[in-house]
C-alpha positions as CSV (number, residue, x, y, z in Angstrom):
1,M,102.3,40.2,-123.2
2,S,101.5,41.2,-119.6
3,F,101.1,39.0,-116.5
4,G,100.6,39.5,-112.8
5,Y,103.6,38.8,-110.7
6,Y,104.0,37.8,-107.1
7,P,107.7,38.0,-106.2
8,G,107.4,36.7,-102.6
9,C,109.9,37.5,-99.8
10,S,112.8,35.5,-101.0
11,A,113.0,37.4,-104.3
12,H,114.1,40.5,-102.3
13,A,116.5,38.6,-100.0
14,T,117.9,35.1,-100.3
15,A,116.9,34.5,-103.9
16,K,117.8,37.8,-105.6
17,E,119.4,35.9,-108.4
18,Y,116.1,34.1,-109.1
19,E,114.3,37.4,-109.3
20,K,117.0,39.0,-111.4
21,S,117.2,36.1,-113.9
22,M,113.4,35.9,-114.1
23,R,113.1,39.5,-115.0
24,E,115.9,39.3,-117.5
25,V,114.4,36.4,-119.3
26,C,110.9,38.0,-119.4
27,N,112.5,41.2,-120.8
28,A,114.1,39.1,-123.5
29,F,110.7,37.5,-124.3
30,N,109.0,41.0,-124.2
31,I,106.9,39.9,-121.3
32,Q,105.7,42.6,-118.9
33,L,105.5,41.6,-115.2
34,E,102.9,43.6,-113.3
35,E,103.7,43.2,-109.6
36,V,100.8,42.5,-107.2
37,E,100.3,45.8,-105.3
38,D,100.8,45.9,-101.6
39,W,101.7,42.2,-101.5
40,N,102.5,40.4,-98.3
41,C,104.4,37.3,-97.2
42,C,102.5,34.1,-98.2
43,G,103.3,32.5,-94.8
44,A,105.1,29.6,-96.4
45,T,105.4,26.6,-94.0
46,P,105.4,28.4,-90.6
47,A,101.9,30.0,-91.1
48,H,99.9,26.9,-91.9
49,T,101.7,24.8,-89.3
50,T,100.8,27.4,-86.7
51,K,97.1,27.9,-87.6
52,E,95.0,26.8,-90.6
53,E,93.2,30.1,-91.0
54,L,96.5,32.0,-90.9
55,G,97.9,29.7,-93.6
56,V,95.0,30.6,-95.8
57,A,94.6,34.3,-95.0
58,L,98.1,35.4,-95.7
59,P,98.3,34.1,-99.3
60,Y,94.7,34.8,-100.0
61,A,95.1,38.4,-99.2
62,N,97.4,38.6,-102.2
63,I,94.8,37.0,-104.4
64,V,92.3,39.6,-103.2
65,N,94.7,42.4,-104.0
66,A,95.5,41.0,-107.4
67,S,91.8,40.7,-108.2
68,K,91.2,44.3,-107.2
69,Q,94.1,45.3,-109.3
70,G,92.4,43.8,-112.3
71,L,94.9,41.0,-112.9
72,E,93.8,37.8,-114.5
73,N,96.7,35.7,-113.5
74,I,99.6,35.6,-111.0
75,I,103.0,34.1,-111.8
76,A,104.7,32.9,-108.6
77,P,108.3,31.8,-109.2
78,C,108.9,30.6,-105.7
79,A,107.6,27.0,-105.3
80,A,106.4,27.6,-101.7
81,C,104.6,30.8,-102.7
82,Y,103.0,29.1,-105.6
83,N,101.9,26.2,-103.4
84,R,100.4,28.4,-100.7
85,L,98.6,30.6,-103.2
86,K,97.0,27.6,-104.9
87,V,96.1,25.9,-101.6
88,A,94.5,29.1,-100.3
89,D,92.5,29.6,-103.5
90,Y,91.3,26.0,-103.4
91,E,90.3,26.2,-99.8
92,V,88.2,29.3,-100.3
93,H,86.5,27.8,-103.4
94,H,85.8,24.5,-101.8
95,S,84.7,25.5,-98.3
96,A,81.9,27.9,-97.6
97,T,83.1,28.2,-94.0
98,M,86.6,29.1,-95.1
99,K,85.3,31.7,-97.5
100,E,83.1,33.2,-94.8
101,R,86.2,33.3,-92.4
102,M,88.4,35.0,-95.1
103,N,85.7,37.6,-95.7
104,Y,85.7,38.3,-92.0
105,I,89.5,38.3,-91.5
106,I,90.5,40.1,-94.7
107,G,87.3,42.1,-95.1
108,E,86.5,40.8,-98.5
109,T,87.0,38.0,-101.0
110,A,88.3,38.0,-104.5
111,E,85.9,39.5,-107.1
112,K,86.9,37.1,-109.8
113,D,88.9,33.9,-110.3
114,L,92.6,34.2,-111.1
115,R,94.9,31.7,-112.6
116,I,98.0,31.0,-110.4
117,I,101.0,29.9,-112.4
118,N,104.4,28.5,-111.4
119,V,107.5,29.3,-113.4
120,L,107.7,26.0,-115.2
121,E,104.1,26.1,-116.2
122,F,104.5,29.6,-117.4
123,F,107.4,29.0,-119.7
124,R,106.3,25.6,-121.0
125,D,102.6,26.0,-121.3
126,V,101.8,29.7,-121.4
127,Y,104.7,31.2,-123.3
128,G,105.4,27.9,-125.1
129,L,108.3,25.6,-125.9
130,D,108.2,26.3,-129.6
131,K,108.7,30.0,-129.1
132,I,111.5,29.4,-126.7
133,K,113.3,27.1,-129.2
134,V,113.3,29.9,-131.7
135,E,114.8,32.4,-129.2
136,V,117.7,30.1,-128.2
137,K,121.0,31.7,-129.2
138,K,123.4,29.6,-127.2
139,P,122.1,26.0,-126.8
140,L,123.0,24.1,-123.6
141,K,124.7,21.5,-125.8
142,D,125.9,18.4,-123.9
143,L,125.1,20.0,-120.6
144,K,123.6,17.2,-118.4
145,V,121.1,18.6,-116.1
146,A,119.4,16.9,-113.1
147,C,115.9,18.6,-113.0
148,Y,114.9,18.9,-109.3
149,Y,111.3,19.7,-108.6
150,G,111.2,19.0,-104.8
151,C,108.0,18.7,-102.8
152,L,106.0,21.9,-103.4
153,L,105.7,22.3,-107.2
154,V,103.7,19.1,-107.8
155,R,102.1,18.1,-104.5
156,P,99.3,17.8,-103.5
157,G,98.3,16.9,-107.1
158,K,94.6,17.1,-106.3
159,I,95.0,20.9,-105.7
160,L,97.9,21.9,-107.9
161,Q,96.9,19.8,-110.9
162,F,100.3,20.5,-112.5
163,D,102.6,17.7,-113.8
164,D,102.9,14.2,-112.5
165,E,103.4,14.0,-108.7
166,E,106.0,11.2,-108.9
167,D,107.7,11.7,-112.3
168,P,107.2,15.3,-113.5
169,T,108.6,16.3,-116.8
170,S,107.9,20.0,-117.3
171,M,111.4,21.2,-116.3
172,D,113.0,18.3,-118.3
173,E,111.1,19.5,-121.4
174,L,112.3,23.1,-120.9
175,I,115.9,21.9,-120.6
176,S,115.5,19.9,-123.8
177,A,114.1,22.9,-125.6
178,L,117.2,24.8,-124.5
179,G,119.4,22.2,-126.1
180,G,120.5,20.6,-122.8
181,T,120.2,17.0,-121.7
182,P,117.9,16.2,-118.8
183,V,119.3,13.1,-117.0
184,Q,117.1,10.3,-115.7
185,W,117.4,10.1,-112.0
186,S,115.5,9.0,-108.9
187,A,115.5,12.0,-106.7
188,K,113.6,14.7,-108.7
189,T,110.8,14.9,-106.2
190,E,112.5,13.9,-103.0
191,C,112.4,16.4,-100.1
192,C,115.5,18.5,-99.4
193,G,114.4,19.1,-95.8
194,G,113.2,22.6,-96.3
195,S,113.3,24.9,-93.3
196,H,114.2,21.9,-91.1
197,A,117.8,22.9,-91.9
198,I,117.7,25.1,-88.8
199,P,116.2,22.8,-86.1
200,L,117.2,19.4,-87.7
201,K,120.5,20.1,-89.5
202,D,121.7,16.5,-89.5
203,V,118.4,15.3,-91.0
204,V,118.7,17.8,-93.8
205,L,122.3,17.0,-94.5
206,D,121.3,13.3,-94.9
207,L,118.4,14.2,-97.2
208,V,120.5,16.5,-99.4
209,K,123.3,14.0,-99.6
210,K,120.9,11.4,-101.0
211,I,119.8,13.9,-103.7
212,L,123.4,14.8,-104.6
213,D,124.3,11.0,-104.7
214,S,121.5,10.4,-107.1
215,A,122.6,13.3,-109.4
216,R,126.1,12.0,-109.4
217,I,125.1,8.5,-110.3
218,A,123.0,9.9,-113.1
219,G,126.1,11.7,-114.5
220,A,124.7,15.2,-114.1
221,D,126.9,18.3,-114.6
222,C,124.5,20.5,-112.5
223,I,121.2,20.6,-110.8
224,A,118.3,22.9,-111.9
225,V,115.7,24.1,-109.4
226,A,112.7,26.4,-109.2
227,C,112.5,26.8,-105.4
228,P,114.6,29.3,-103.3
229,L,114.7,27.0,-100.3
230,C,115.7,24.0,-102.3
231,Q,118.4,26.0,-104.0
232,A,119.8,27.2,-100.6
233,N,119.8,23.7,-99.1
234,L,121.4,22.0,-102.1
235,D,124.0,24.8,-102.7
236,M,125.1,25.8,-99.2
237,R,125.0,22.4,-97.6
238,Q,127.5,20.7,-99.9
239,E,130.6,21.9,-97.9
240,Q,129.0,20.6,-94.7
241,I,128.1,17.3,-96.3
242,N,131.6,16.9,-97.7
243,K,133.1,17.5,-94.3
244,K,130.7,15.1,-92.5
245,Y,130.6,12.3,-95.0
246,K,134.1,12.7,-96.6
247,T,132.6,13.3,-100.0
248,D,133.7,15.8,-102.7
249,F,130.4,17.2,-104.1
250,K,130.7,20.5,-106.1
251,F,127.4,20.5,-108.0
252,P,126.3,24.0,-109.3
253,I,122.7,24.5,-108.3
254,L,121.1,26.8,-110.8
255,Y,117.7,28.3,-111.1
256,I,115.8,27.2,-114.3
257,T,115.6,31.0,-115.2
258,Q,119.4,31.2,-115.0
259,L,119.7,28.3,-117.5
260,L,117.1,30.0,-119.7
261,G,119.1,33.2,-119.6
262,L,122.3,31.4,-120.6
263,A,120.6,29.9,-123.6
264,L,119.3,33.3,-124.6
265,D,122.9,34.6,-124.3
266,I,122.0,37.1,-121.6
267,P,125.2,38.3,-119.9
268,V,126.3,36.3,-116.9
269,K,126.4,39.3,-114.7
270,N,122.7,39.9,-115.3
271,L,121.8,36.4,-114.2
272,G,123.2,36.4,-110.7
273,L,125.6,33.6,-111.5
274,T,128.3,34.8,-109.2
275,S,126.4,34.5,-105.9
276,Q,126.3,30.7,-105.4
277,F,128.3,28.9,-102.8
278,I,129.3,26.4,-105.5
279,S,130.5,28.4,-108.5
280,P,129.1,27.2,-111.9
281,A,132.0,28.9,-113.7
282,E,134.0,25.7,-114.4
283,V,131.0,23.7,-115.7
284,L,129.8,26.6,-117.8
285,K,133.2,27.2,-119.3
286,E,133.5,23.5,-120.2
287,H,130.3,23.7,-122.2
288,N,131.2,27.1,-123.8
289,L,128.3,28.9,-122.1
290,V,130.5,31.7,-120.7
């Protein structure tokens, strides 16, 4: 099986463990990832808040490149990249003016339609839960996981058309397929504050604290994510939150691909499980996963 792959900037910087675990899991499933040639930054939030055309042109240039490369689909593990690629594709398909502007700015438009897929959609719907269940070698038995989707994987629903905007279940289904226990909790689609962590730190600390409070009330052992920025905020802000609010949070924040890798019995060192601010070692040992 071969699929187009858009790593995005974070995969080579702040989310190397996401990239590493994604490739390890795909290798275990005999899935070939064909990287989009000459890819560029999707622009994330800064581009589309600066200028609408810039917010479309940056991600759409990658779609054009993928089309010229002959790819039929693009897997985008980063939630922000996935969101921007989907939005750009939608805008070009639904606005003759935007299509004309992209043709002028980029010099061309995509020759054919491509399917843009996020990591949850890929493993649940494309590869398939039944296949995954067969491949599980070390079930996540009794591991209680709070599945955190954040803002960008499911909204806006009109454009993304993936999962329920308020109560998504795709990651929960993946965790169940791996033998884990997805907890019922109220913060699965709450915002972590994203890049506001820099200009509005106190706002982000408050938002993240509410998410962590919800996970604790639900009895979670860890929180699973599929977004590099969510992972960063939930992981690295816990010490600051504990200091400000006199709490004692120490939730491991793990990428869904890292949990997949553990269930496939891929060595810990190959999954980037030693780079988190909050070490998952204690929780994983308690559940005989390391």
